[in-house]
KEVEXVO-157771 format. One record per residue (C-alpha): x, y, z; residue number from 1; residue in three letters. Coordinates in steps of 0.05 Angstrom, whole numbers, plus 5000, padded with zeros to 4 digits. Each point is the difference from the previous one (the first is absolute). Layout:
{{X; Y; Z}; NUM; ALA},
...
This chain:
{{4891; 6246; 4356}; 1; ILE},
{{5049; 5001; 5061}; 2; GLY},
{{4939; 5024; 5046}; 3; ASP},
{{4959; 4944; 4969}; 4; GLY},
{{5064; 4947; 5020}; 5; LEU},
{{5006; 5025; 5068}; 6; VAL},
{{4926; 4996; 5019}; 7; THR},
{{4996; 4934; 4972}; 8; GLN},
{{5056; 4965; 5023}; 9; ILE},
{{4977; 4998; 5075}; 10; PRO},
{{4941; 4969; 4977}; 11; ALA},
{{5031; 4947; 4960}; 12; ILE},
{{5042; 4981; 5064}; 13; ILE},
{{4938; 5002; 5037}; 14; VAL},
{{4953; 4954; 4959}; 15; SER},
{{5075; 4948; 4991}; 16; ILE},
{{4999; 4997; 5076}; 17; ALA},
{{4921; 4994; 5003}; 18; ALA},
{{5015; 4939; 4949}; 19; GLY},
{{5050; 4968; 5043}; 20; ILE},
{{4963; 4995; 5061}; 21; LEU},
{{4940; 4983; 4963}; 22; VAL},
{{5037; 4944; 4963}; 23; THR},
{{5032; 4976; 5064}; 24; ARG},
{{4942; 4991; 5045}; 25; SER},
{{5005; 4924; 4998}; 26; SER},
{{5078; 4998; 5005}; 27; GLU},
{{5024; 4974; 5068}; 28; GLU},
{{5076; 5030; 4989}; 29; ALA},
{{5012; 5073; 5021}; 30; ASN},
{{5004; 5058; 4949}; 31; LEU},
{{5074; 5001; 4985}; 32; GLY},
{{4999; 4930; 4989}; 33; GLU},
{{4943; 4997; 4951}; 34; PHE},
{{5028; 5051; 4962}; 35; VAL},
{{5073; 4972; 4992}; 36; SER},
{{4960; 4926; 4988}; 37; ARG},
{{4962; 5047; 4936}; 38; GLN},
{{5058; 5033; 4980}; 39; LEU},
{{5059; 4936; 5004}; 40; THR},
{{4948; 4935; 4982}; 41; ILE},
{{5009; 5021; 4921}; 42; TYR},
{{5084; 4996; 4987}; 43; PRO},
{{4975; 4998; 4924}; 44; LYS},
{{4972; 5069; 5006}; 45; ALA},
{{5058; 5033; 5038}; 46; ILE},
{{5050; 4974; 4940}; 47; ALA},
{{4947; 5042; 4950}; 48; ILE},
{{5006; 5050; 5033}; 49; ALA},
{{5069; 4991; 5011}; 50; GLY},
{{5005; 4993; 4917}; 51; VAL},
{{4959; 5063; 4987}; 52; MET},
{{5040; 5040; 5046}; 53; LEU},
{{5066; 4979; 4960}; 54; LEU},
{{4966; 5021; 4933}; 55; MET},
{{4990; 5074; 5029}; 56; LEU},
{{5078; 5004; 5024}; 57; ALA},
{{5015; 4976; 4924}; 58; ILE},
{{4945; 5051; 4968}; 59; PHE},
{{5010; 5055; 5051}; 60; LEU},
{{5068; 5015; 5002}; 61; SER},
{{5002; 5056; 5044}; 62; ASP},
{{4972; 4954; 5061}; 63; THR},
{{5046; 4940; 4973}; 64; PHE},
{{5030; 4993; 5071}; 65; TRP},
{{4940; 5003; 5043}; 66; PRO},
{{4953; 4950; 4960}; 67; PHE},
{{5054; 4960; 4984}; 68; PHE},
{{5005; 4986; 5082}; 69; ILE},
{{4929; 4993; 5014}; 70; LEU},
{{4991; 4944; 4944}; 71; SER},
{{5076; 4963; 5034}; 72; ILE},
{{4954; 5001; 5061}; 73; CYS},
{{4943; 4976; 4973}; 74; CYS},
{{5033; 4944; 4972}; 75; PHE},
{{5037; 4978; 5064}; 76; LEU},
{{4927; 5002; 5028}; 77; ALA},
{{4972; 4958; 4955}; 78; ALA},
{{5057; 4950; 5007}; 79; VAL},
{{4993; 4994; 5073}; 80; TYR},
{{4933; 4996; 5004}; 81; PHE},
{{4992; 4956; 4948}; 82; SER},
{{5048; 4950; 5042}; 83; ARG},
{{4960; 5010; 5060}; 84; LYS},
{{4945; 4977; 4973}; 85; SER},
{{5034; 4934; 4982}; 86; GLN},
{{5014; 4985; 5079}; 87; GLU},
{{4960; 4956; 5029}; 88; PRO},
{{4956; 5031; 5059}; 89; SER},
{{4947; 4983; 5046}; 90; ILE},
{{4947; 5040; 4960}; 91; GLU},
{{5009; 4954; 4950}; 92; ASP},
{{4995; 4933; 5037}; 93; ILE},
{{4934; 5040; 5033}; 94; SER},
{{4970; 5005; 4938}; 95; SER},
{{5017; 4935; 4977}; 96; GLU},
{{4974; 4971; 5063}; 97; ALA},
{{4923; 5044; 4993}; 98; ASN},
{{4998; 4977; 4924}; 99; GLN},
{{4982; 4934; 5013}; 100; GLY},
{{5026; 4948; 5056}; 101; GLY},
{{5074; 5005; 5003}; 102; ALA},
{{4987; 4973; 5074}; 103; MET},
{{4955; 4953; 4970}; 104; GLY},
{{4929; 5031; 5022}; 105; VAL},
{{4956; 5056; 4973}; 106; PRO},
{{5016; 5065; 5035}; 107; GLY},
{{5075; 4988; 5013}; 108; ALA},
{{5035; 5053; 5028}; 109; LYS},
{{5066; 5026; 5001}; 110; ALA},
{{5010; 5049; 5069}; 111; LEU},
{{5039; 5064; 4987}; 112; PRO},
{{5078; 5015; 5015}; 113; ASN},
{{5002; 5032; 5067}; 114; GLN},
{{5028; 5065; 4978}; 115; SER},
{{4947; 5007; 4959}; 116; GLU},
{{4940; 4990; 5060}; 117; LEU},
{{4953; 5042; 4956}; 118; THR},
{{4992; 4956; 4940}; 119; GLN},
{{4958; 4941; 5000}; 120; SER},
{{4991; 4944; 4953}; 121; ASN},
{{4934; 4972; 5027}; 122; ALA},
{{4955; 4974; 4942}; 123; SER},
{{4947; 4971; 5043}; 124; GLU},
{{4943; 5033; 5038}; 125; GLY},
{{4987; 5065; 5018}; 126; PRO},
{{5057; 5045; 5008}; 127; SER},
{{5019; 5013; 5069}; 128; LEU},
{{5021; 5072; 5037}; 129; SER},
{{5067; 5012; 5032}; 130; PRO},
{{4984; 4981; 5065}; 131; MET},
{{4961; 4939; 4973}; 132; GLU},
{{5062; 4982; 4965}; 133; SER},
{{5042; 5015; 5056}; 134; ALA},
{{4967; 4947; 5046}; 135; ILE},
{{4986; 4943; 4941}; 136; GLU},
{{5046; 4937; 5009}; 137; GLN},
{{5018; 4960; 4950}; 138; GLU},
{{5001; 4916; 5019}; 139; VAL},
{{5058; 4980; 4959}; 140; PHE},
{{5059; 5035; 4964}; 141; GLY},
{{5052; 4995; 4963}; 142; LEU},
{{5055; 5054; 5000}; 143; GLU},
{{5071; 5008; 4962}; 144; MET},
{{5056; 5047; 5003}; 145; GLY},
{{5015; 5038; 4926}; 146; TYR},
{{5045; 4957; 4981}; 147; GLY},
{{4953; 4941; 4986}; 148; LEU},
{{4948; 5040; 4962}; 149; LEU},
{{5023; 4977; 4937}; 150; VAL},
{{4978; 4930; 5014}; 151; LEU},
{{4932; 5022; 4988}; 152; ALA},
{{5016; 5043; 4939}; 153; ASP},
{{4970; 4961; 4940}; 154; LYS},
{{5050; 5044; 4951}; 155; LYS},
{{5065; 4967; 5036}; 156; LYS},
{{4963; 4933; 5001}; 157; GLY},
{{4974; 5006; 5064}; 158; GLY},
{{4954; 4949; 5022}; 159; ASP},
{{4988; 5006; 5072}; 160; LEU},
{{4935; 5025; 4995}; 161; LEU},
{{4977; 4935; 4961}; 162; GLU},
{{5033; 4960; 5051}; 163; ARG},
{{4965; 5022; 5056}; 164; ILE},
{{4936; 4988; 4957}; 165; THR},
{{5012; 4931; 4988}; 166; GLY},
{{5024; 4992; 5085}; 167; ALA},
{{4940; 5027; 5015}; 168; ARG},
{{4955; 4957; 4950}; 169; THR},
{{5039; 4936; 5034}; 170; ASN},
{{4991; 5022; 5061}; 171; PHE},
{{4919; 5003; 4993}; 172; ALA},
{{5005; 4931; 4968}; 173; LYS},
{{5045; 4971; 5052}; 174; GLU},
{{4971; 5029; 5059}; 175; MET},
{{4929; 5009; 4979}; 176; GLY},
{{5001; 5076; 5032}; 177; MET},
{{4984; 5070; 4968}; 178; LEU},
{{5058; 5045; 5006}; 179; LEU},
{{4977; 5076; 5013}; 180; PRO},
{{5042; 5055; 4951}; 181; THR},
{{5071; 5002; 5016}; 182; ILE},
{{5041; 5068; 5002}; 183; GLY},
{{5061; 5009; 4960}; 184; VAL},
{{5048; 5062; 5000}; 185; ARG},
{{5067; 5021; 5010}; 186; ASP},
{{5026; 5028; 5070}; 187; ASN},
{{5059; 5054; 4998}; 188; ILE},
{{5013; 4970; 5072}; 189; GLU},
{{5021; 4935; 4967}; 190; LEU},
{{5066; 4984; 4974}; 191; GLU},
{{5000; 4995; 4923}; 192; PRO},
{{5002; 4919; 5001}; 193; ASN},
{{4964; 4999; 5046}; 194; GLU},
{{4921; 4971; 5019}; 195; TYR},
{{4952; 4984; 5052}; 196; ARG},
{{4929; 4980; 5014}; 197; PHE},
{{4952; 5034; 5039}; 198; MET},
{{4948; 4966; 5039}; 199; LEU},
{{4946; 5066; 5022}; 200; ARG},
{{5053; 5045; 5008}; 201; GLY},
{{5057; 4951; 5035}; 202; LYS},
{{5058; 4973; 4969}; 203; GLU},
{{4997; 4927; 4991}; 204; ILE},
{{5063; 4985; 4970}; 205; VAL},
{{5052; 5037; 4950}; 206; ARG},
{{5051; 4971; 4959}; 207; SER},
{{5048; 5027; 4947}; 208; THR},
{{5010; 4982; 4923}; 209; LEU},
{{5048; 5016; 4946}; 210; ILE},
{{4953; 5011; 4937}; 211; PRO},
{{5063; 4990; 4938}; 212; ASP},
{{5021; 4939; 5042}; 213; ARG},
{{4977; 4926; 5005}; 214; SER},
{{4999; 4963; 5070}; 215; LEU},
{{5028; 4933; 4998}; 216; ALA},
{{4984; 4944; 5070}; 217; MET},
{{5032; 4953; 5018}; 218; SER},
{{4948; 4940; 4983}; 219; MET},
{{4996; 4941; 4966}; 220; GLY},
{{5079; 4985; 5022}; 221; GLY},
{{5026; 5063; 4977}; 222; GLY},
{{5055; 5054; 5038}; 223; ASP},
{{4974; 5070; 4979}; 224; ALA},
{{5059; 5031; 5042}; 225; SER},
{{5050; 4964; 4942}; 226; LYS},
{{4971; 5049; 4969}; 227; LEU},
{{5025; 5076; 4978}; 228; ASN},
{{4942; 5048; 5031}; 229; GLY},
{{4978; 5032; 5056}; 230; ILE},
{{4977; 4953; 5064}; 231; PRO},
{{4926; 4998; 5030}; 232; THR},
{{4951; 4953; 5019}; 233; THR},
{{4934; 4985; 4968}; 234; GLU},
{{4940; 5033; 5043}; 235; PRO},
{{4956; 4948; 4995}; 236; VAL},
{{5033; 4934; 5016}; 237; PHE},
{{5064; 5030; 5025}; 238; GLY},
{{5052; 4971; 4956}; 239; ILE},
{{5066; 5024; 4988}; 240; LYS},
{{5002; 5035; 4932}; 241; ALA},
{{5036; 5050; 4951}; 242; MET},
{{4984; 5058; 4960}; 243; TRP},
{{5047; 4985; 4945}; 244; ILE},
{{4999; 5038; 4931}; 245; PRO},
{{4977; 4978; 4935}; 246; GLU},
{{5064; 4977; 4974}; 247; ASN},
{{5002; 4951; 5063}; 248; GLU},
{{4930; 4957; 4985}; 249; LYS},
{{5033; 4954; 4959}; 250; ARG},
{{5062; 4974; 5055}; 251; ASN},
{{4933; 5002; 5049}; 252; ALA},
{{4962; 4947; 4955}; 253; GLU},
{{5058; 4964; 4999}; 254; VAL},
{{5015; 5001; 5075}; 255; GLU},
{{4926; 4972; 5010}; 256; GLY},
{{4977; 5063; 5026}; 257; CYS},
{{4926; 5028; 4998}; 258; THR},
{{5004; 5066; 4966}; 259; VAL},
{{4934; 5045; 4999}; 260; VAL},
{{4979; 5075; 4977}; 261; ASP},
{{4989; 5054; 5055}; 262; PRO},
{{4934; 4998; 4972}; 263; SER},
{{4993; 4935; 5016}; 264; SER},
{{5030; 5000; 5070}; 265; VAL},
{{4954; 5058; 5025}; 266; LEU},
{{4936; 4966; 4971}; 267; VAL},
{{5017; 4939; 5033}; 268; THR},
{{5019; 5044; 5068}; 269; HIS},
{{4922; 5028; 4993}; 270; LEU},
{{4973; 4940; 4993}; 271; ALA},
{{5029; 4969; 5064}; 272; ASP},
{{4979; 5064; 5042}; 273; ILE},
{{4935; 4997; 4972}; 274; LEU},
{{4984; 4925; 5024}; 275; LYS},
{{5038; 5017; 5073}; 276; ARG},
{{4959; 5064; 5001}; 277; THR},
{{4927; 4971; 4966}; 278; ALA},
{{4961; 4992; 5079}; 279; HIS},
{{5029; 5077; 5010}; 280; LEU},
{{4972; 5025; 4927}; 281; ILE},
{{4932; 4966; 5003}; 282; LEU},
{{4951; 5053; 5030}; 283; GLU},
{{4923; 4988; 5007}; 284; ARG},
{{4992; 5038; 4932}; 285; GLU},
{{5040; 4948; 4966}; 286; GLY},
{{4965; 4945; 5034}; 287; THR},
{{4932; 5031; 4979}; 288; GLN},
{{5020; 4998; 4935}; 289; ARG},
{{5019; 4926; 5007}; 290; LEU},
{{4932; 4992; 5026}; 291; LEU},
{{4964; 5030; 4937}; 292; ASP},
{{5041; 4958; 4949}; 293; LEU},
{{4973; 4941; 5039}; 294; ILE},
{{4936; 5012; 5012}; 295; LYS},
{{4997; 5016; 4918}; 296; ASP},
{{5002; 4914; 4995}; 297; LYS},
{{4983; 4990; 5068}; 298; ASN},
{{4948; 5040; 5031}; 299; PRO},
{{4971; 4949; 5044}; 300; THR},
{{5061; 4993; 5031}; 301; LEU},
{{5018; 5074; 5020}; 302; VAL},
{{4923; 5014; 5022}; 303; SER},
{{5006; 4951; 5048}; 304; GLU},
{{5067; 5026; 5036}; 305; LEU},
{{4974; 5081; 5000}; 306; LEU},
{{4981; 5027; 5041}; 307; PRO},
{{4967; 4942; 5036}; 308; ASP},
{{5063; 4956; 5022}; 309; LEU},
{{5052; 5044; 4990}; 310; VAL},
{{5030; 5065; 4984}; 311; ASN},
{{5053; 5029; 4940}; 312; VAL},
{{5043; 5006; 5063}; 313; GLY},
{{5001; 4930; 5020}; 314; ILE},
{{5009; 4975; 4930}; 315; ILE},
{{5053; 5048; 4988}; 316; GLN},
{{5041; 4978; 5062}; 317; ARG},
{{4991; 4928; 4985}; 318; THR},
{{5029; 5015; 4927}; 319; LEU},
{{5061; 5032; 5039}; 320; GLN},
{{5010; 4950; 5033}; 321; ASN},
{{5009; 4948; 4938}; 322; LEU},
{{5044; 5054; 4963}; 323; LEU},
{{5042; 5011; 5064}; 324; ARG},
{{5023; 4933; 4987}; 325; GLU},
{{5002; 5008; 4924}; 326; ARG},
{{4941; 4958; 4985}; 327; ILE},
{{4963; 5022; 4942}; 328; PRO},
{{4931; 5016; 5000}; 329; ILE},
{{4979; 4985; 4930}; 330; LYS},
{{4956; 4943; 5019}; 331; ASN},
{{4963; 5050; 5039}; 332; LEU},
{{4928; 4965; 4986}; 333; THR},
{{5031; 4936; 5050}; 334; LEU},
{{5023; 5054; 5055}; 335; ILE},
{{4926; 5032; 4998}; 336; LEU},
{{4978; 4937; 5009}; 337; GLU},
{{5037; 4974; 5058}; 338; THR},
{{4988; 5075; 5037}; 339; ILE},
{{4919; 4992; 4987}; 340; ALA},
{{5007; 4925; 5024}; 341; ASP},
{{5031; 5025; 5060}; 342; MET},
{{4976; 5068; 5017}; 343; ALA},
{{4948; 4970; 5046}; 344; SER},
{{5041; 4964; 5044}; 345; LEU},
{{5060; 5056; 4998}; 346; THR},
{{5014; 5071; 4974}; 347; LYS},
{{5080; 5002; 5020}; 348; ASN},
{{5028; 5020; 4938}; 349; PRO},
{{5065; 4954; 5023}; 350; ASP},
{{4948; 4941; 5012}; 351; ASP},
{{4974; 5013; 4928}; 352; LEU},
{{5056; 5004; 4968}; 353; SER},
{{5035; 4930; 5040}; 354; GLU},
{{4943; 4966; 4970}; 355; GLN},
{{4998; 5032; 4924}; 356; THR},
{{5076; 4974; 4999}; 357; ARG},
{{4981; 4919; 5014}; 358; LYS},
{{4949; 5014; 4945}; 359; ARG},
{{5054; 5039; 4954}; 360; LEU},
{{5058; 4946; 5018}; 361; GLY},
{{4996; 4951; 4940}; 362; MET},
{{5009; 5068; 4960}; 363; TYR},
{{5056; 5042; 5037}; 364; PHE},
{{5042; 4937; 5023}; 365; ILE},
{{5022; 4977; 4936}; 366; LYS},
{{5037; 5051; 4986}; 367; GLU},
{{5050; 4986; 5063}; 368; TYR},
{{5016; 4930; 4972}; 369; GLU},
{{5067; 4990; 4974}; 370; THR},
{{4970; 4935; 4972}; 371; GLU},
{{4923; 4980; 4978}; 372; PRO},
{{4973; 4980; 5065}; 373; ASN},
{{5064; 5003; 5042}; 374; LYS},
{{5002; 5057; 5047}; 375; LEU},
{{5074; 5014; 5038}; 376; VAL},
{{4982; 5035; 5067}; 377; ALA},
{{5024; 5004; 5074}; 378; LEU},
{{4968; 4971; 5053}; 379; THR},
{{4994; 5017; 5074}; 380; PHE},
{{5016; 4944; 5054}; 381; GLU},
{{4942; 4979; 5035}; 382; PRO},
{{5016; 5026; 5066}; 383; THR},
{{5023; 5066; 4978}; 384; LEU},
{{4931; 5009; 4962}; 385; GLU},
{{4961; 4986; 5062}; 386; GLN},
{{5039; 5043; 5039}; 387; THR},
{{4991; 5059; 4937}; 388; LEU},
{{4924; 4981; 4991}; 389; ILE},
{{4990; 5009; 5075}; 390; SER},
{{5029; 5076; 5001}; 391; ARG},
{{4949; 5016; 4950}; 392; VAL},
{{4954; 5054; 5018}; 393; LYS},
{{4941; 5027; 4962}; 394; ARG},
{{4961; 5060; 5005}; 395; SER},
{{4939; 5033; 4961}; 396; GLN},
{{5054; 5034; 4958}; 397; TYR},
{{5058; 4969; 4993}; 398; ASP},
{{5039; 4927; 5015}; 399; ILE},
{{5071; 4993; 5026}; 400; GLY},
{{5044; 4964; 5039}; 401; LEU},
{{5021; 5028; 5072}; 402; ILE},
{{5078; 4982; 4997}; 403; MET},
{{5053; 5017; 5054}; 404; ASP},
{{5067; 5021; 4966}; 405; PRO},
{{5044; 4933; 5013}; 406; HIS},
{{4947; 4961; 4963}; 407; LEU},
{{4990; 5044; 4939}; 408; THR},
{{5079; 5014; 4997}; 409; GLU},
{{5010; 4922; 5001}; 410; GLU},
{{4951; 4994; 4943}; 411; ILE},
{{5028; 5051; 4964}; 412; ILE},
{{5065; 4957; 5001}; 413; LYS},
{{4967; 4935; 4981}; 414; GLU},
{{4962; 5023; 4938}; 415; ILE},
{{5049; 5052; 4966}; 416; GLU},
{{5054; 4958; 4982}; 417; PRO},
{{4950; 4940; 4969}; 418; LYS},
{{4967; 5063; 4973}; 419; ILE},
{{5065; 5025; 4967}; 420; ASP},
{{5015; 4921; 4974}; 421; GLU},
{{4931; 5001; 4966}; 422; MET},
{{5014; 5061; 4963}; 423; ASN},
{{5075; 4984; 4983}; 424; ASN},
{{4968; 4935; 4965}; 425; ASN},
{{4946; 5039; 4967}; 426; GLY},
{{4944; 4971; 5036}; 427; ILE},
{{4945; 5052; 5022}; 428; THR},
{{5004; 4996; 5083}; 429; PRO},
{{4933; 4968; 5026}; 430; VAL},
{{4986; 4978; 5067}; 431; ILE},
{{4938; 4952; 5010}; 432; VAL},
{{4963; 4993; 5067}; 433; THR},
{{4936; 4992; 5035}; 434; THR},
{{4933; 5049; 4979}; 435; ALA},
{{5002; 5028; 5068}; 436; GLU},
{{5068; 5026; 4997}; 437; LEU},
{{5004; 5016; 4937}; 438; ARG},
{{4978; 5075; 4993}; 439; LEU},
{{5030; 5014; 5066}; 440; ALA},
{{5071; 4970; 4992}; 441; PHE},
{{4995; 5039; 4918}; 442; ARG},
{{4985; 5067; 5032}; 443; ARG},
{{5060; 4991; 5063}; 444; PHE},
{{5051; 4986; 4937}; 445; MET},
{{4974; 5053; 4956}; 446; GLU},
{{5046; 5057; 5019}; 447; PRO},
{{5066; 4956; 5007}; 448; SER},
{{4981; 4962; 4932}; 449; TYR},
{{4933; 5031; 4958}; 450; PRO},
{{5016; 4954; 4941}; 451; GLN},
{{4995; 4936; 5042}; 452; LEU},
{{4945; 4950; 4986}; 453; LEU},
{{4967; 4965; 5054}; 454; VAL},
{{4941; 4954; 4982}; 455; LEU},
{{4951; 4954; 5039}; 456; ALA},
{{4990; 4926; 4994}; 457; TYR},
{{4931; 5010; 4984}; 458; GLN},
{{5016; 5045; 4929}; 459; GLU},
{{5039; 4949; 4971}; 460; LEU},
{{4966; 4966; 4941}; 461; PRO},
{{4995; 4930; 5020}; 462; SER},
{{5047; 4978; 4944}; 463; GLU},
{{5055; 5043; 5029}; 464; THR},
{{5049; 4965; 5031}; 465; GLN},
{{5042; 5030; 5053}; 466; ILE},
{{5082; 4989; 4984}; 467; GLU},
{{5030; 5028; 5069}; 468; PRO},
{{5059; 5059; 4994}; 469; PHE},
{{5015; 4988; 5072}; 470; GLY},
{{4970; 5002; 5074}; 471; ALA},
{{4991; 5056; 5030}; 472; ILE},
{{5021; 4982; 5082}; 473; ALA},
{{5029; 5033; 5058}; 474; LEU},
{{5045; 4961; 5048}; 475; ALA},
{{4967; 4992; 5070}; 476; ASN},
{{5051; 5052; 5028}; 477; GLN},
{{4962; 5053; 4956}; 478; SER},
{{4935; 4990; 5021}; 479; LEU},
{{4958; 5028; 5064}; 480; PRO},
{{5009; 4969; 5056}; 481; ASP},
{{4929; 4982; 4999}; 482; GLU},
{{5000; 4963; 4937}; 483; ILE},
{{5067; 4960; 5025}; 484; VAL},
{{4962; 4976; 5056}; 485; ASP},
{{4946; 4984; 4963}; 486; ALA},
{{5035; 4964; 4955}; 487; MET},
{{5045; 4965; 5047}; 488; ASN},
{{4932; 4966; 5036}; 489; GLU},
{{4973; 4975; 4947}; 490; GLN},
{{5065; 4966; 4984}; 491; GLU},
{{5001; 4971; 5061}; 492; SER},
{{4926; 4970; 4997}; 493; ALA},
{{5015; 4972; 4941}; 494; SER},
{{5054; 4956; 5031}; 495; LYS},
{{4954; 4981; 5063}; 496; GLU},
{{4986; 4925; 4993}; 497; PRO},
{{4925; 4994; 4989}; 498; VAL},
{{4963; 4952; 5058}; 499; ALA},
{{4973; 4933; 4969}; 500; ALA},
């Protein structure tokens, strides 16, 4: 019998090893992770083993202590792994995202932790080789510190994924653009309460949340600085705020502050970042998807455009120009009709988008009116406006202003306090100028004031009246000498008597 057991034991070991290798052939984790996961995935089984060892210890008194110690170890291991399984992890978020649009679209994926590069949670398309995975780049991603994972844990009341779904849906309705899949992952390089948004692997912005507190903002006449909490700044509007505990909420409401939970802060920040970067997110593939949707309802329009008049790239760049200034593209039929009408004259995306803005004005201008049919805006003093128009330089690929440093500095000094005053009064900063200057001046101001709205008179609906908030003008000594001389000559000519 002993010889038989000796010969069978190696065969059993070989069979077990072969079974493990075969069953884990589809697993991407290494063997050690695979075996440990199988042994610890069911804490109840470990607890049952502990009960059996305890019974053996009781009935076999000669070997009481060995079995008793082993049973205690099993019970402790069962408790440990049971608690660990209840903690939120990126795998939980990944499985929820892969099961049904946790990100709002089919095939949404949660990317792996950077410390687990071998793990892949992508649910769409064929599996990629390690080399292909290394060069694959996500378009837009959200990375969170491990302290914020509780916001996405349904077992602890987290609803972050559902709110992101709602934000994506609202973005599609408001802007008319289909977003690609968004990667959501934890990152051990971040602080526990930190998060950041990534665009094609580059960090756009990062901020912090305190998951067990609420954010009280100084809005509606309230002063959050009077509350007991941790001072901070709201990431979207730059409002002074405080992270307050639960027992301070009532005081914040009495003070007149606006109180929001951490998930709302993150989702509001996400919605703002998506609007700011929509023109960078839109790719040719996304443009083609929009065209396919329009083609089902308006095949004549799409067949007229493609491929004879323009290509997908020109349409993409035209849409990007609109999104760059936060103009919705949901009225895509009107946009494509404008491109079709103008394509025989120009294929420059800047010209096409400017013509499109004139037709879309009646739809997007209303959003910035302080009252029905009343737009509060800054305007240019005529002489300065003509000076700037003369500085507009246009090329085949771009348009801009050729400005000397002195004039640039003076214009910024003149505009900056007016923009701050409009913001303090709760008015969206708007400048209205001529169509010849609009785009060039907008791109001139974009690096300093990306949120500044520059409109052309030709874009305003006929019923919209401009209420001047102020005029942008420079003193004569701030203008270039040739402009000052021209102004003096014009003034002298106007004073000369006219011969009878």
